[in-house]
C-alpha positions in Angstrom: -14.8 -21.3 10.6 -12.0 -23.8 10.0 -13.6 -24.9 6.8 -14.0 -21.3 5.6 -10.4 -20.5 6.5 -9.1 -23.5 4.6 -11.1 -22.6 1.6 -9.8 -19.0 1.7 -6.2 -20.2 2.2 -6.4 -22.6 -0.8 -7.9 -20.0 -3.0 -5.3 -17.4 -2.0 -2.4 -19.9 -2.7 -3.8 -20.8 -6.2 -4.3 -17.1 -7.1 -0.8 -16.1 -6.1 1.0 -19.3 -7.3 -0.5 -19.6 -10.7 -1.7 -16.2 -11.7 -0.5 -13.1 -9.8 3.2 -13.7 -9.4 3.7 -14.1 -13.2 1.6 -11.1 -14.0 3.3 -8.8 -11.5 6.8 -9.7 -12.5 6.2 -9.8 -16.3 4.2 -6.6 -16.5 6.7 -4.8 -14.2 9.6 -5.9 -16.4 7.8 -4.8 -19.5 7.1 -1.4 -18.1 10.7 -1.1 -16.8 11.9 -1.9 -20.3 9.6 0.4 -22.3 10.0 3.3 -19.9 13.8 2.8 -19.9 13.8 2.3 -16.1 11.8 5.4 -15.3 11.5 4.2 -11.6 15.3 4.4 -11.3 16.5 7.1 -13.8 14.0 9.7 -12.7 14.1 9.4 -8.9 15.8 12.8 -8.5 13.0 14.4 -10.5 10.4 12.7 -8.3 12.0 14.0 -5.2 12.1 17.5 -6.7 8.4 17.4 -7.5 7.6 16.9 -3.8 8.7 20.4 -3.1 6.2 21.9 -5.6 3.1 23.7 -4.4 -0.2 23.0 -6.1 -1.1 25.4 -8.9 -4.7 26.2 -7.9 -7.3 25.9 -5.2 -8.6 22.4 -6.2 -7.2 19.1 -5.2 -4.2 18.5 -2.9 -0.5 19.1 -3.4 1.9 16.4 -4.7 3.3 16.0 -1.2 -0.2 15.5 0.4 -1.1 13.0 -2.4 2.1 11.2 -1.5 1.2 11.1 2.1 -2.4 9.9 1.4 -1.0 7.0 -0.7 1.9 6.4 1.8 -0.6 6.4 4.6 -2.4 3.5 3.0 0.8 1.7 2.0 2.6 2.3 5.3 0.4 0.5 7.8 0.6 -2.4 10.0 1.6 -4.5 7.0 5.0 -2.9 7.3 5.3 -4.4 10.8 2.9 -7.4 11.1 3.1 -8.3 7.4 6.9 -8.3 7.3 7.0 -10.3 10.5 4.5 -12.9 9.1 6.6 -13.2 5.9 9.8 -13.8 7.8 8.3 -16.3 10.2 6.7 -18.3 7.4 9.2 -17.8 4.5 12.5 -17.0 6.3 15.0 -14.2 5.7 14.9 -14.8 1.9 11.4 -13.3 1.8 13.0 -9.8 2.3 14.9 -10.1 -1.0 11.7 -10.8 -2.9 10.0 -7.8 -1.2 12.9 -5.6 -2.4 12.8 -7.0 -5.9 9.0 -6.7 -6.2 9.2 -3.1 -5.0 11.8 -2.1 -7.7 10.1 -4.0 -10.5 6.5 -3.1 -9.4 7.3 0.6 -9.0 7.3 0.8 -12.8 3.7 -0.4 -12.7 3.0 2.2 -10.0 4.3 4.9 -12.3 2.0 3.8 -15.2 -1.2 3.4 -13.1 -0.8 6.7 -11.3 0.0 8.6 -14.5 -3.1 7.2 -16.1 -5.2 8.1 -13.0 -4.1 11.7 -13.3 -4.8 11.8 -17.0 -8.4 10.6 -16.5 -9.3 12.2 -13.2 -12.5 14.2 -12.8 -13.7 17.1 -10.7 -15.4 16.4 -7.4 -16.5 19.8 -6.1 -13.4 21.5 -4.9 -11.3 18.3 -5.2 -10.5 15.7 -7.8 -11.1 11.9 -7.8 -10.0 9.1 -10.1 -8.3 5.8 -10.3 -8.4 2.5 -12.3 -12.2 2.4 -12.4 -12.2 5.8 -14.1 -9.5 5.0 -16.7 -11.2 1.6 -17.4 -14.4 3.5 -18.3 -12.9 6.5 -20.1 -9.9 5.0 -21.9 -11.0 1.4 -22.4 -14.7 2.2 -22.8 -15.5 -0.6 -20.3 -17.6 0.8 -17.5 -18.6 -2.7 -16.4 -15.0 -3.5 -15.8 -14.6 -0.3 -13.8 -17.5 -1.4 -11.6 -16.0 -4.8 -11.1 -12.7 -3.2 -10.0 -14.5 -0.6 -7.8 -16.4 -3.3 -6.0 -13.3 -5.4 -5.4 -11.4 -2.3 -4.1 -14.3 -1.3 -1.8 -14.5 -4.8 -0.3 -10.7 -5.0 0.0 -9.9 -1.6 1.5 -13.0 -0.4 3.3 -13.7 -3.8 4.9 -10.8 -6.3 4.4 -7.8 -4.0 5.0 -9.4 -1.7 7.5 -10.6 -4.7 9.5 -7.0 -6.1 9.3 -5.5 -2.8 10.5 -7.9 -2.8 13.5 -7.1 -6.4 14.3 -3.3 -5.7 14.3 -3.8 -2.9 16.7 -5.7 -5.0 19.2 -3.2 -7.9 18.7 -0.3 -5.6 19.5 -1.9 -4.2 22.6 -3.1 -7.7 23.9 0.4 -8.1 25.5 -0.8 -5.7 28.2 -3.7 -7.9 29.4 -4.2 -11.5 30.3 -7.0 -13.9 29.6 -9.2 -14.2 26.5 -12.1 -12.2 27.9 -9.8 -9.3 28.8 -8.2 -9.4 25.3 -11.6 -9.5 23.6 -12.7 -6.5 25.6 -9.5 -4.6 24.8 -10.0 -5.3 21.1 -13.6 -4.0 21.3 -12.5 -0.8 23.0 -9.7 -0.2 20.6 -12.0 -0.9 17.7 -14.5 1.6 18.9 -11.8 4.3 19.5 -10.3 3.7 16.0 -13.7 3.8 14.4 -14.6 7.1 16.1 -11.3 8.7 15.1 -11.7 7.5 11.5 -15.3 8.7 11.4 -14.3 12.2 12.6 -11.6 12.4 9.9 -13.5 11.0 6.9 -16.5 13.3 7.4 -14.0 16.2 7.0 -13.4 15.3 3.3 -10.2 14.9 1.2 -8.6 18.1 2.5 -8.8 17.0 6.1 -7.5 13.5 5.2 -4.6 15.1 3.3 -3.7 17.4 6.2 -3.8 14.7 8.9 -1.9 12.1 6.9 0.8 14.7 5.9 1.4 15.2 9.7 1.0 11.7 11.1 2.9 9.7 8.4 6.2 11.6 8.4 6.4 11.8 12.2 5.7 8.1 12.9 7.8 6.9 10.0 10.8 8.9 11.2 10.5 7.7 14.7 10.1 4.1 13.6 13.1 4.3 11.3 15.2 5.9 14.0 14.4 3.0 16.3 15.3 0.5 13.6 18.6 2.4 12.9 19.5 2.4 16.6 19.0 -1.4 16.9 20.8 -2.1 13.6 23.8 0.2 14.3 24.2 -1.1 17.9 24.4 -4.6 16.4 26.4 -3.6 13.3 28.6 -6.6 13.4 25.6 -8.9 12.7 24.6 -7.0 9.5 27.0 -8.8 7.0 25.8 -12.1 8.3 22.1 -11.0 8.0 22.6 -9.8 4.4 24.3 -13.0 3.4 21.4 -14.9 5.1 18.8 -12.9 3.0 20.5 -13.6 -0.3 21.4 -17.3 0.3 17.9 -18.1 1.5 16.3 -16.2 -1.3 18.0 -18.5 -3.8 17.6 -21.7 -1.9 15.9 -23.3 -4.9 15.4 -26.7 -3.3 13.5 -25.1 -0.5 11.6 -22.8 -2.9 10.4 -25.4 -5.4 9.9 -28.1 -2.8 6.9 -26.2 -1.5 6.3 -23.1 -3.6 3.1 -21.9 -2.0 4.9 -21.8 1.4 8.2 -20.5 0.1 10.1 -17.3 0.8 9.2 -16.2 -2.8 5.5 -16.6 -2.1 5.5 -14.9 1.3 7.8 -12.1 0.1 5.5 -11.3 -2.8 2.3 -11.6 -0.9 3.4 -9.4 2.0 5.3 -7.1 -0.3 2.2 -6.5 -2.4 0.1 -6.1 0.7 2.6 -3.5 1.9 3.6 -1.4 -1.1 0.5 -2.0 -3.3 2.4 -1.5 -6.6 0.2 -2.5 -9.5 -2.8 -3.1 -7.3 -4.7 -0.1 -8.5 -5.1 1.4 -5.1 -2.5 4.3 -4.9 -3.7 5.8 -8.2 -6.9 6.8 -6.3 -4.7 9.1 -4.2 -2.6 10.1 -7.2 -5.7 11.4 -8.9 -6.5 13.8 -6.1 -3.3 15.9 -6.7 -3.3 19.2 -8.6 -0.2 19.2 -10.8 0.8 20.6 -14.2 1.5 17.2 -15.8 0.3 13.7 -15.0 3.8 12.2 -15.1 4.6 14.2 -11.9 2.2 12.1 -9.9 3.5 8.9 -11.5 7.0 9.8 -10.3 5.7 10.7 -6.8 4.1 7.3 -6.4 7.3 5.6 -7.3 8.9 7.4 -4.3 6.0 6.2 -2.2 6.7 2.5 -3.1 10.4 3.0 -2.2 9.5 4.6 1.2 7.2 1.8 2.0 9.3 -1.3 1.1 13.0 -0.3 0.8 13.0 1.8 3.9 10.2 0.9 6.3 9.8 -2.8 5.6 13.5 -3.2 5.6 13.6 -1.4 9.0 11.2 -4.1 10.4 13.1 -6.9 8.8 16.5 -5.8 10.2 15.1 -5.5 13.7 13.7 -9.0 13.6 16.8 -10.6 12.0 19.2 -8.9 14.4 17.4 -10.7 17.2 16.7 -13.9 15.3 13.3 -15.4 14.1 11.4 -17.0 17.0 9.3 -19.7 15.3 7.0 -19.7 18.2 5.8 -16.2 17.4 3.9 -14.7 14.5 3.0 -11.2 13.3 3.4 -8.3 15.6 4.4 -10.5 18.6 7.6 -11.3 16.7 8.5 -7.6 16.2 7.7 -6.8 19.9 9.9 -9.7 21.1 12.8 -8.6 18.8 12.7 -4.9 20.0 12.1 -5.8 23.6 15.2 -8.0 23.7 17.3 -5.1 22.4 16.0 -1.9 23.9 13.5 -3.1 26.5 9.9 -2.0 27.2 10.4 1.6 26.0 11.2 0.3 22.5 8.1 -1.9 22.5 6.0 1.0 23.7 7.3 3.1 20.7 6.4 0.3 18.3 2.9 -0.1 19.8 2.2 3.6 19.5 3.5 3.5 16.0 1.2 0.6 15.2 -1.8 2.6 16.4 -0.9 5.6 14.3 0.1 3.6 11.2 -3.1 1.7 11.4 -5.2 4.9 11.8 -3.5 6.7 8.9 -4.0 3.6 6.8 -7.6 3.4 7.6 -8.3 7.0 6.5 -6.1 6.5 3.4 -8.0 3.3 2.6 -11.3 5.0 3.1 -10.3 7.7 0.7 -9.8 5.1 -2.0 -13.1 3.4 -1.3 -15.1 6.6 -1.3 -13.7 7.5 -4.7 -14.8 4.1 -6.1 -18.2 4.2 -4.5 -18.8 7.6 -6.2 -17.8 6.0 -9.5 -20.5 3.4 -9.1 -23.1 5.9 -7.9 -22.6 9.4 -6.6 -25.4 9.7 -4.0 -25.3 11.5 -0.7 -27.5 9.0 1.2 -25.6 6.0 -0.1 -22.3 7.7 0.9 -23.6 8.2 4.5 -24.7 4.6 4.8 -21.3 3.5 3.4 -19.4 5.5 5.9 -21.4 3.9 8.7 -20.6 0.4 7.5 -16.9 1.3 7.2 -16.9 2.4 10.8 -18.6 -0.9 11.9 -16.1 -2.9 9.9 -13.3 -1.4 11.9 -14.9 -2.5 15.2 -15.6 -6.0 14.0 -12.0 -6.3 12.6 -10.6 -5.5 16.0 -12.2 -8.7 17.5 -11.8 -11.0 14.4 -9.7 -14.1 13.8 -6.3 -13.4 12.3 -6.0 -16.1 9.6 -9.5 -15.5 8.1 -8.8 -11.7 7.9 -5.4 -12.2 6.3 -6.6 -14.7 3.8 -9.7 -12.7 2.8 -7.5 -9.6 2.3 -5.1 -11.5 0.2 -7.8 -12.8 -2.1 -9.5 -9.4 -2.6 -6.1 -7.8 -3.1 -5.1 -10.4 -5.7 -8.4 -10.0 -7.6 -7.9 -6.2 -7.7 -4.4 -6.6 -9.0 -5.3 -9.0 -11.8 -8.0 -6.6 -13.1 -5.8 -3.5 -12.9 -2.7 -5.1 -14.4 -4.7 -6.2 -17.5 -6.0 -2.6 -17.8 -2.7 -0.8 -17.5 -1.0 -3.3 -19.8 -3.6 -2.3 -22.5 -3.4 1.4 -21.7 0.4 1.8 -21.4 0.8 3.6 -24.8 -1.2 6.5 -23.3 1.1 6.8 -20.3 4.0 6.3 -22.7 3.0 9.4 -24.7 2.7 11.4 -21.5 6.2 10.3 -20.4 7.7 11.2 -23.7 6.0 14.6 -23.7 7.3 15.3 -20.2 10.9 14.4 -21.0 10.7 16.5 -24.2 9.5 19.6 -22.3 12.1 19.1 -19.5 14.8 18.9 -22.2 13.6 22.2 -23.5 14.0 23.7 -20.0 10.3 24.0 -19.3 8.1 23.2 -16.4 6.1 20.5 -18.2 2.4 21.3 -18.9 0.0 18.6 -20.1 -2.0 19.3 -23.2 -3.7 16.1 -24.1 -5.2 17.3 -27.4 -1.6 17.7 -28.8 -0.9 14.1 -28.0 -4.2 12.7 -29.4 -5.5 11.8 -25.9 -9.3 12.2 -25.5 -11.9 12.2 -22.7 -9.7 14.1 -20.3 -12.1 16.2 -18.2 -9.6 18.2 -16.1 -6.9 19.2 -18.7 
């Protein structure tokens, strides 16, 4: 197991150091430039769209699509992932999370707009995502299958196992002894698996309803806890902000060991948390029923900001107010920070939040995986077998080893991102046409309606 973990860790470091960071930043900057900063200039429009009701009976509303994608984004990565980045990379990792969110949200806009353009009907719902636009717009079904396989492995097995592990890790503080902790992990894995099974068998509408209830409530409670701790220690905030900036640009520390620097950990954990450019959130964006694809592109920008600029920052501030304990990692670091400031009640709130964040992420992740399984082969028997393996993966994840799960998830996530980034870079002109059309109709005082034939866009089944 040690040999396997070392192999995974080295592969992950190579992927992020020499390939992924450059792609993420360069492509994000390109999209920021060519869209004239759409992720910043059109934030008010994105917020307005969230209040719109869906136009027909198919699909889900923009708000529900936002909650499905945010459910996947806002998981234990916002707590354990941020804590891991701070423990390993220092306070400077927070800055790089922020920067990646702002730059990467331009990629999130492009990928979700493309997913809406090339979505297809699935009974009384819609499905779509990178695999679909790779096939329809690029004409490369084989590439779509490669992406779909990576996403299924990453989300249905890697990320869901990781969410289950983080729950059992968080609750292990209540028991003593390896045997008791193993048993607790097994019990929590079974309970999470049963809850996930009950939800996913209800289809996209049940997933949309549950996530639209769980995510806002838990996010608000978690943010309120973070605000309380921050405000009651407000005198420390200027020092913390200075620490974040100075450590982010400590170039000697960064280039002295790049793979273990604050840049690396900030980008790794930031990508794990907000998923911008990965090609995951477009699977949720495609399920929405809207009058124009750009609307979901803007909504998914808001989702990235909610995830990183608000919730990840909440975790970071709680930890930095208390100080980074180098003897702790992951969720234990967050629990220690909160416990020192507000006592056991605060820790209990966080642990409950972890359970619900993990659960909502699991069903959001499953939603993505199912859409991609159907892309490969839409077969009822295969789908039932797949659901069973997803449930089993949750149970196994709850009793797995931390390092192996994190490293495997990092590699799968990185592979997905590389394939998707190449595709959206090639397909940007199509999203660019849609954005120009949207702005033109808005300038004319209209509620934009997408008519692809007028823009020379083909193979759009649902428009």
